[in-house]
N, C-alpha and C positions, 0 to 999 in steps of 0.2 A: 499255552499261556500267551496272552497278549500283553505287551508292555509298550506304552507310548512315552516318548521323551520330548518335553517342550524345552527347546534350547535355541540360543542364538548362533550356536556353532555345531550344526549337525555333522559337519565333516570330521569332527574329532572322533566320531564313533565308528568310522569305516573299518579300520584294521581290527578294532576290538570285536566287532560283530562278525568278522570273517575268520577269526583265529581260535584255535584250541577248543575248549569245552563249549563256550558260547557259540562259536561258529558252527560246531557240529549240531548244537540244539536248533539253530536257525535252519541249517540245511535239512535236518530231519523233519522239520515242521512242528517240533515240540515248542518252539519259541517263535513268536511273531512280533517283531519290533517295528514300530512306526516312529520315525524321527520327524517331529513337526517343528519347522523353522518358525520362530516367533516373529521374525522381521516382517513378513508380509502382513501381519496384523497390526503393524505400526501406524502412526498417525502422520498425515501430511506427505509432502513430496519426498522427504528423507526417511519416511517410515520409522519415525522415532518411537521407541518403546519405553523411554525413560524421560524424566523431567526433574527439575530442581525441587528440593523438598520445601514444603510450606514451613515457615518459621525460621528458615535459613539453615545453614549447615553445609558441610563439605560433601562432595560427591553428588551422584544422581540416584534417583529412586525409580524402580521399575513400576510402570503404570498398571493400575488394576484393570482398566477397560481393555487394554491390549491382551493381557493374560486371560481374562475371562472369555473374550471373543475367541481366543485360541483354544481354550478348553472346550467350549461349546462347538467349535468347528471340528475338533477331534471326535466328539461324540457323534456328530453327523457322519463322519467318515467311517465310524465303527457301527453304522446302521442304528444309531440311536442308543446304543449301549453305553452307559456311563461307567467310566473306570473309577477305581479307588484312587483318589487324587492325593498325591504325596508331595508336599512342599519341602524342598531340600534347603535347610537353613541352619546356621549355627545355634539358633534358638530352639531347635526341635529336640525331641526325645532322643537319647543316645541309641544308635543302631547296635543291635546285638543278635545273637543266633535265634533267640525267641521271637524277635520281631521279624527276622528273615523267614522263619517258619510260618508265621502268621500271614505274611505277604504272599508266600508261595501258595496259600490256599485260595487266593483271589484269582478269579478268571481273567481279570484285566487290571493292570496298574497304569497310572499316569504319573510320571515323575517330572516335576517342574524344577528346572535348573535356573537359579538366580545368577545375576551379574551385578556389577556396580556396587552401590551401598546397601542393596537389599530391596525388599518389596514394599509397596504401599500396604499399610496395615490391613486395608479392606480385602486384600487377596485372601487372607486367612479365613474369611467367611465363605469362600468357595472351594475349600479343600477339606479333606477328611482327616489328614494326619500330617504332622511335621516331624521330620527326621534329620538328625545330625550325625556325622561320623564320629564326632568327638569335640573336645574343647579346644578347637583351633579354627582358623579362618582361611579359606582358599579364595582365589579370584572368582571362581564360579562353581556351579553345582554339577558340572559334567563328570568329574572324577568320582564324586559321590554317587551319581547315577550309575556309573559303571560298576562301582563296588557293590551296590545293592543288586544290580542285575545279576552279577556273577554269584553272589551269595544266595540269591533266590533260585536261580536257574538250576543250580546243582541239586536242589531239593525236589525238583520235578521228577516224578517217577520215570525211569527209563533213560534219563540223561547221563547219569554216571554208569560207567561200565560195570562197576561192582557196587551194588546198592548198600553193602555193609560199610562202604567208605564214609557214608554220611552219618552213620550211627556210631562208629568207633573212632571219634575224633574229638578234639577240643570243643567245648561248649554245646555238644549234642545232647538232646533230651535223654538218650539212652545212657549217657555217662553221668547224668545228674548235673549237666552244664559245667563240669569241672574240666581241667586241662588234660590233654591226652598224655598217656604214658610214653616213656622213651622208646624209640624205634631203632632197630639195628638191622644191617644186612652184611653181606660179604665185603671185605674179608673178616674172618672171625677174630683176628687180632691185628691191630694197627698201631705201631709205635708205642707198644706197651699197654695199649688200651684194649681190653678183651670184652667180647660180648658176654653178658651175664650167663652163667652156666644154666640157669633155669630155662632160658629161652631155647637152648639146644637140647634140653632133657627129653623132650617129647611128652612130658607130663602136662596135659592140657589144663587140668584143674589147678595145678601149681602155677602154671603160666598166667592163668586168669587171675589168680589171687595176687601174684606179684604185680601184674599190671594195674590192678585196682589200688594196691598200696602205693605204687609209684605215682599214679594219678593224683591221689589225695595228698601225698607228700609234696609233689610239685606245685599243686594248687595252694597249699598252705604257705609254701615258700614265696611264690610269685604273685598269686592273686587270692589272698585270703578273703577278699570281699565276695568272691564267688561262692565260697563255702557258707558265708553268712547269709547270702541271698538264698542259697539252697535250703538252709536250715529254717529260714523264716517262711518259706513257701509251703 
């Protein structure tokens, strides 16, 4: 899978792309990441990529011409292949596991990280999708890009050591997008808290039943909205 990242701070991604699951995906060739510095596409001697907003207001706005030039330059570097362009903005649709799965089906993604007070509105005419991590604001889109990369990469076949890990977890399609059941390991008892007997019984059918009940119970208690979404779909 190919992922491009448009950013003013490509150096932020160094350790992230070299470490753990993402690092192994890069080293194995399953993930190809191209970090494109937006600054060289800037205007004038200082390579400015932002300007004051028309109509007044605080802060600076990222220029549409610089971003579009960067996107088109990326396509040329990828032999004319156009990536699925994702604008990272608090105004975008909320990122979730369904959206991660949909992005994982794309052969190439282009993630566009914002800075300052946001994008010139016309940038939206040149992207395919807008995504937000949630109802909060960060200084830039780089952390959001990393979160999306990690969520997507682990869904690429062959990246996870155990493929069942992606199906038996919170928000997975196999679970009905509900929360994962409680997990336990050794010791069997710790400070008066004991592993449920059913998990050490060896009775696989009963274990599966218990886990499903626990998943639904936990979801009702913590995220009842997930059950409502599941029932309406």
